[in-house]
C-alpha positions as CSV (number, residue, x, y, z in Angstrom):
1,X,-30.2,-35.8,-20.0
2,X,-26.8,-35.7,-21.0
3,X,-24.8,-33.4,-22.7
4,X,-21.6,-33.8,-25.1
5,X,-19.5,-31.7,-25.4
6,X,-15.7,-32.1,-26.4
7,X,-13.0,-31.1,-25.2
8,X,-11.0,-29.6,-27.7
9,X,-8.0,-32.6,-27.8
10,X,-8.4,-34.6,-31.2
11,X,-9.1,-38.4,-29.5
12,X,-12.6,-38.3,-29.6
13,X,-12.6,-38.1,-26.0
14,X,-15.3,-35.7,-24.1
15,X,-16.6,-34.2,-21.1
16,X,-20.3,-35.1,-19.7
17,X,-22.5,-32.6,-17.5
18,X,-25.5,-35.1,-15.7
19,X,-28.2,-34.1,-14.9
20,X,-26.3,-32.7,-10.9
21,X,-23.3,-30.9,-13.0
22,X,-26.4,-28.7,-15.1
23,X,-27.5,-28.2,-11.7
24,X,-24.1,-26.6,-10.2
25,X,-24.0,-25.0,-13.5
26,X,-27.8,-22.7,-12.9
27,X,-27.2,-22.3,-8.6
28,X,-23.5,-20.7,-10.4
29,X,-25.6,-18.6,-12.5
30,X,-27.9,-17.8,-10.3
31,X,-25.7,-16.0,-7.9
32,X,-23.6,-14.4,-10.2
33,X,-27.0,-12.9,-10.7
34,X,-27.6,-12.3,-7.0
35,X,-24.2,-10.4,-6.8
36,X,-25.1,-8.4,-9.9
37,X,-28.2,-7.0,-8.3
38,X,-26.5,-6.4,-4.7
39,X,-24.2,-5.0,-6.0
40,X,-26.4,-2.8,-7.3
41,X,-27.6,-2.0,-4.2
42,X,-24.7,-1.5,-2.2
43,X,-23.3,1.5,-5.2
44,X,-26.6,3.8,-5.3
45,X,-26.0,4.0,-1.5
46,X,-22.2,3.9,-1.6
47,X,-19.9,6.8,-0.6
48,X,-20.7,9.9,-3.2
49,X,-17.8,11.2,-5.2
50,X,-15.7,12.7,-3.7
51,X,-15.8,16.2,-6.2
52,X,-20.2,16.3,-5.5
53,X,-18.7,16.2,-1.4
54,X,-18.7,12.1,1.2
55,X,-20.3,12.9,4.5
56,X,-18.1,12.7,7.4
57,X,-19.3,11.8,10.4
58,X,-16.3,12.6,13.1
59,X,-16.4,11.0,16.9
60,X,-14.3,11.7,19.9
61,X,-13.8,11.3,24.0
62,X,-12.8,14.3,25.0
63,X,-8.9,14.6,25.3
64,X,-8.1,11.2,25.0
65,X,-9.1,9.7,21.2
66,X,-11.5,11.3,17.7
67,X,-12.0,9.6,15.2
68,X,-13.5,10.2,11.1
69,X,-14.6,8.3,8.9
70,X,-16.9,8.8,5.4
71,X,-20.2,7.7,5.2
72,X,-22.7,6.8,2.7
73,X,-25.1,8.8,1.6
74,X,-27.8,7.5,2.8
75,X,-26.3,8.1,6.7
76,X,-28.9,10.2,8.6
77,X,-26.8,12.9,11.5
78,X,-28.7,10.2,14.0
79,X,-26.8,7.6,12.3
80,X,-24.0,8.9,13.0
81,X,-24.9,9.9,16.8
82,X,-25.3,6.0,16.8
83,X,-21.9,5.0,15.6
84,X,-20.5,7.5,18.4
85,X,-23.5,6.3,21.6
86,X,-22.2,2.2,20.0
87,X,-18.5,3.4,19.5
88,X,-17.9,4.8,23.7
89,X,-17.2,8.3,22.4
90,X,-18.5,11.6,24.2
91,X,-18.8,13.7,21.5
92,X,-19.7,13.8,18.1
93,X,-20.1,16.0,14.8
94,X,-20.8,15.4,11.3
95,X,-18.8,17.5,8.3
96,X,-18.1,17.2,4.7
97,X,-15.0,17.1,2.3
98,X,-14.2,17.7,-1.0
99,X,-11.8,18.5,-2.9
100,X,-9.2,21.1,-0.8
101,X,-11.3,20.9,2.1
102,X,-12.8,19.9,4.9
103,X,-15.8,21.0,6.8
104,X,-17.1,20.2,10.5
105,X,-19.6,21.4,12.4
106,X,-19.6,22.0,16.5
107,X,-18.9,18.5,18.4
108,X,-22.0,18.0,20.8
109,X,-22.8,15.9,23.6
110,X,-24.8,12.3,22.4
111,X,-27.7,14.1,23.8
112,X,-27.9,16.9,21.4
113,X,-28.1,16.9,17.5
114,X,-25.2,18.1,15.4
115,X,-25.2,20.8,13.3
116,X,-23.3,20.0,9.7
117,X,-21.5,23.2,8.3
118,X,-23.2,25.5,5.9
119,X,-23.1,25.9,2.4
120,X,-20.8,24.0,0.0
121,X,-19.7,22.0,2.7
122,X,-23.1,20.6,3.9
123,X,-22.8,17.1,2.1
124,X,-26.8,16.8,2.1
125,X,-26.6,15.7,6.2
């Protein structure tokens, strides 16, 4: 099946889409839909808005280096501990960032489970 699509010129030339052309269009549309579904999944597990508090995972190698990252809402304290372990850190802590405030719980070794700050600076850990 060929579909005739005018190209907007006045000289009666046309552009034809063959079956292969239509197949390419169909694949492209499927890709767009697939990207939308994937984006929806990502946004459902994304970082929370700053106003409601964002989870913070802080890792360190005592006396040498430290780092803190904002993490997705789905992260657990054990996820932060695993990140610390894979990053070769010896201690870690979980916390929360809100407008004008940062709360970080007490640093723990990888053998212990970190405890998040209390109250508004817990962020659902």
